[in-house]
Every structure is written in structure tokens, then in C-alpha cells.
C-alpha positions in Angstrom: 11.4 -7.1 -0.9 12.2 -4.4 -3.5 10.6 -1.0 -2.8 11.5 2.2 -4.4 10.5 5.5 -2.8 10.0 9.1 -3.8 8.6 12.2 -2.2 5.8 14.1 -4.0 4.3 17.2 -2.3 4.9 16.0 1.3 3.7 12.5 0.4 5.9 9.4 0.4 5.2 7.3 -2.7 6.3 3.7 -2.4 6.7 1.6 -5.6 6.6 -2.1 -5.0 8.8 -4.0 -7.4 7.4 -7.5 -6.8 5.1 -9.5 -9.0 3.8 -11.6 -6.1 2.9 -10.6 -2.6 2.4 -13.9 -0.8 3.3 -15.5 2.5 7.0 -15.5 1.7 6.9 -11.7 1.2 4.4 -10.7 3.9 6.8 -10.2 6.9 9.3 -8.1 4.9 6.4 -6.1 3.3 5.1 -5.3 6.8 8.5 -4.5 8.2 9.7 -2.2 5.4 6.5 -0.2 5.2 6.4 0.0 9.0 9.8 1.6 9.0 8.6 4.3 6.7 5.6 4.9 9.0 7.8 5.0 12.1 10.0 7.6 10.3 7.1 9.9 10.6 5.8 9.9 7.1 2.3 11.1 7.5 0.9 10.4 4.0 1.9 7.3 2.1 0.7 6.2 -1.3 1.7 2.6 -2.3 2.0 1.8 -6.0 1.0 -1.8 -6.7 1.2 -1.7 -10.5 3.7 -4.5 -10.8 1.9 -6.8 -8.4 0.0 -9.5 -10.2 -1.0 -11.6 -7.1 -1.8 -10.9 -3.5 -2.7 -13.5 -0.9 -4.3 -13.1 2.5 -1.0 -13.0 4.4 0.1 -10.0 2.4 -3.3 -8.4 2.8 -2.9 -8.9 6.6 0.5 -7.2 6.4 -1.0 -4.2 4.7 -3.8 -4.1 7.3 -1.1 -4.1 10.0 0.6 -1.1 8.3 -2.8 0.7 8.1 -3.3 0.1 11.8 0.2 1.3 12.7 -0.4 4.4 10.7 -3.5 5.0 12.8 -4.1 8.7 13.5 -0.5 9.6 12.5 -1.6 10.1 8.9 -3.2 8.4 5.9 -2.3 5.5 3.6 -3.7 4.8 0.1 -3.0 2.2 -2.6 -3.0 2.7 -6.3 -2.2 1.1 -9.6 -3.9 -2.2 -8.8 -4.2 -4.8 -11.5 -7.5 -6.6 -12.1 -6.6 -9.8 -10.2 -5.4 -7.7 -7.2 -8.6 -5.6 -7.2 -10.6 -8.8 -7.3 -8.8 -10.0 -4.2 -9.5 -6.7 -2.4 -13.2 -6.9 -3.3 -13.5 -10.6 -2.4 -12.1 -9.9 1.0 -13.9 -6.6 1.3 -10.6 -4.9 1.9 -11.7 -2.4 -0.8 -13.9 -0.9 2.0 -10.9 -0.7 4.4 -8.3 0.9 2.1 -8.6 3.9 -0.1 -7.9 2.5 -3.6 -7.1 4.7 -6.5 -6.3 4.1 -10.2 -3.5 6.6 -10.6 -0.8 8.3 -8.6 -2.4 11.6 -9.1 -5.7 10.3 -7.7 -3.9 8.8 -4.8 -2.2 12.1 -4.0 -5.5 14.0 -4.3 -7.1 11.5 -1.9 -4.4 12.0 0.6 -4.7 15.8 0.4 -8.5 15.8 0.9 
């Protein structure tokens, strides 16, 4: 799993560098994001702009990360492509996650 990170105004921005998030990636996705959460990052924005496909196991991994975050802070997703947005809507995960178009919107959502 290739993930780049940067800090912007006390928010950790994770940039996923994978085209597909499927069952083969789900465990490493969950493990790597969980490590950032356990490192006491209270606001995390995840950039999914390179991701072209997400399956249910990767959605489950993201839900696990959201649950782990709990009351410690907030997590938002941004930069989703049309097929990925469709999967979030189909599974109603668009009601669970805060989805934003741009990094700026994601940062604003986390500050609100």
C-alpha cells in the first residue's frame, strides 16, 4: 500500500497512491491508516483521487478506521472519482463518511 502524508494546519492529509482498493489491499489499508490514528492524529483527510475502484472489503477497512477514530477526532475523504462515489452511494456509505470534492473543502469540514 502506497500512502504519502503531509501536515496542513494540524490536519494529516493522506494521499493514497493505488488505483484499486480491493480485498488484496484492505488489510494493509486498515493497518496503515490505523497507525496514523493511533499516533494521535486527530484530524485526517484522505485523498482518493488516484483510486478508480473500491470494493466492499476496502469500504469495510475504511469503516473500521472511522470507528477507531471514534471520539479522538474526525476523518474525511476527498477527491473521489465517479465510480468510487457511485460505490459509496450504492452502499450508503456517503451517509457515514464526510465526502468532499477538494482538499480545501475537506480541511474546512474538519475545522468546522
